[in-house]
N, C-alpha and C positions, 0 to 999 in steps of 0.2 A: 401455348400446354404447357399443361401442370405434369413435375415427374413422379411416377411411380415406381416402389420398393419392387424389383423381380427375386417372386421368391419360389425355386424350381425344387419337385417331390418329383425325384426320376422312379420314374415307372422300374423296374428293371428284377426279376425275383432274387437275385442275391444282393439287394440291399433291401428286401423286405423280408428273406430271412436270418440275412444277419439284426434287423431287428427285431422279432421276433423271440433269439436267441436273448438278445441284449434287456430285451421286458423282463422274460421270465426271471421271479422271486426267487426258484432255486438256483438259478445259473449263477456256478463255482466261481468263482475271481479269474484264474486263471482261462475261466472259457472265457467269461464276460470279457479279457482283456483281448482274445483271441479274434470277439469280436467287434469294439471297438476297433483294436487295426482293420480287420478287413471295413467295414463305414466308412474308414478314414482312406482307405484305398480305393474303394467304389465308385464314391461322395465327392472325391478329388477329378477319376476318370470322370468325370458325365461334365464336372467340374472345368474341364480342359481344353472340347469341346467348343472350338472357336473362338479360342484366349489367349493356347500360346501361338507366341512368332514363329513362323516358321518362312527355310529359305529355299529356293530348288534347286537344284544342281545338278548332275547323271555321276554316273560311276558305271564303271564296268562289271560289268554282270561271269559266269564262266563263260558267254555266248555270245554278248555285247552289249552294248553301252545303251539302256536305261535310264531313264528318269528319274532323281530319288525328288522325297520331300523329306528334310532337316530341322526337329524345331531348335530354332536359330540362338546357335551360346550365346550370344553375344549380346540379346537385352535381357538385362537385368531380375532377377527372381527371387521370393525368398518366403516362406513361414513362416506362419508366427503362432507357437500354441499356446493359447493362456492358460494359462497353470495351474492349478493342478492334471486336473482333468483332459486337459489337450491334447498333453504330452501322451493318450492313451490314441488315441486317430494320428498320433506322427509319427510313427512306423508306414502308418502304410498311404501316406501321403508323398512318404519320402522317399519309398519303394520307387517310385514314380519318376518324383521330379527328383534327383540324388545332388543334380547341381545346383539345385537351389539352396542358400544360405537360411540357417535357422536364428530366428531369432529370438531370446525366452522373456515372456510377460509373463510374471504372479499376481493375480486379482485374488481378495478375498472380500466376500462379502459380510456384510454386519448383518446377521441373521435378525436380532429388533430392528431395525431403519433397512434393511436391501439394498443399501451403499455399499461399493465396491470399493476396496482403498486396495493402493499398490504398494508391492513386497519385495517385488523383484522385475527389475529395469533393465532388460539388454539388447534395448535395438538403439541403433548409427542416429546417431546427434540427424545426420541427411537423409532421407530415402531419394536416389535420385529419381524424377521426375517420370520416367517409364518405367520404375519397375517395378511388375503386376508380384500383389501379396497375398497368399492364400490364410486367412484368419481363421483357427483351428480352435473352438469350442462345442464340445456336445451338448451344452445345454444351453437354448434360451429363451428366459424364465419370463420375467421383471425386464429386461434390458439393459438392467445397471453395470455389467463390468462389461456391456459389449459395447454400452458409452464411453467406461473409463477406460478402455481398449482405445476407440476409434476416437478420440479424445489424443490421447499421445500420439496415434500412428499422424492422424492428419498435423499434430504443429510441430511433425518434422520429414513435412512436405510428402506425405501417402497418398497416392492420385483416389480417389474411393473409386473416379470409375473404372481401374484396371483393379480396383481388390474382386477378391470371389471370399463370403465366407462358407466354411462347412460345419454345421452341427445334423444332427443326431438323429435330437426333437428338438424343434422351436413350440411356442403359445401364441395365438393371440396381440397380448395386451404386451410380449416384447416387437414383436412383427408392426403393431398399430403406431408405438413409438420412434420406433426406430425409422419407420413411412414420414415420420412427422421430422426430423429433424436430421436423417440419412437420406433421401428416397433414390440416391445417385449412384447405392447398394446392391447387388448382387447374392443369391447366400441359394445356397444346397442343404435343405435337410431331407431325413428321411419319413419324417413324417411331420402335420401339424398338430399340435390336440389343441383343444379347445381353455379347458380355465387352466389357473391355477388354484391351490387350497390355502389357507391361512397363512399358512410360513412361507408362500410366494416355494412352495416347487410346483413344476409341470403336472397333472392329471389328468391320465394313468403315469406317463410319464416313466423313465426305468430310475428313479432313486437318484440319491447321490452316486453321478460317472466316475469322481476320482473317488472317493469312499469304495465302490464296487471294482473297480475296477485292482484299485494296490491290495486292498484287501487291510485297510484301515478302517 
């Protein structure tokens, strides 16, 4: 049986609301950044279902002993924002996973060749094989930056089956490419758009997420 990329588009009213805010060309940078923070929060919330390891124990309530389930703090957890735009999602994700280690990865796309190159790499030399990794990038368009990020992660021992990718908007060309190369991946996104324009931008998309989030 062949593997198939798993892509989830959560049917959540708050995700839809903040996606609409982020798509609007008239949204000012401070509000766009807020929309990215909220999308990072709610998409991370959805991605954590049945993903975080837990442990069973008991606690003393004011009245009696009760069973309790906690996220297991002994299991390694990492968040990797792809700079620059991934930083806009980081704040929302980090509020839900405050104990996660943060590793920054900076990638820039050549607008002529659409190839991505790395300008900052703060990944560890080696990931524990049990590390759960949340990879953040608002736009998944051609797939070039994501493939470059995955190459850096896998050669450091990252387990793709324990990884969750958070995107705001994805496009079919990138999903098809990832399905061919890394079918074990799981992606959470607010929307799948159909097409790319001649510059490799998602249409209708939401423009350059990094420029809009940071007002540049």
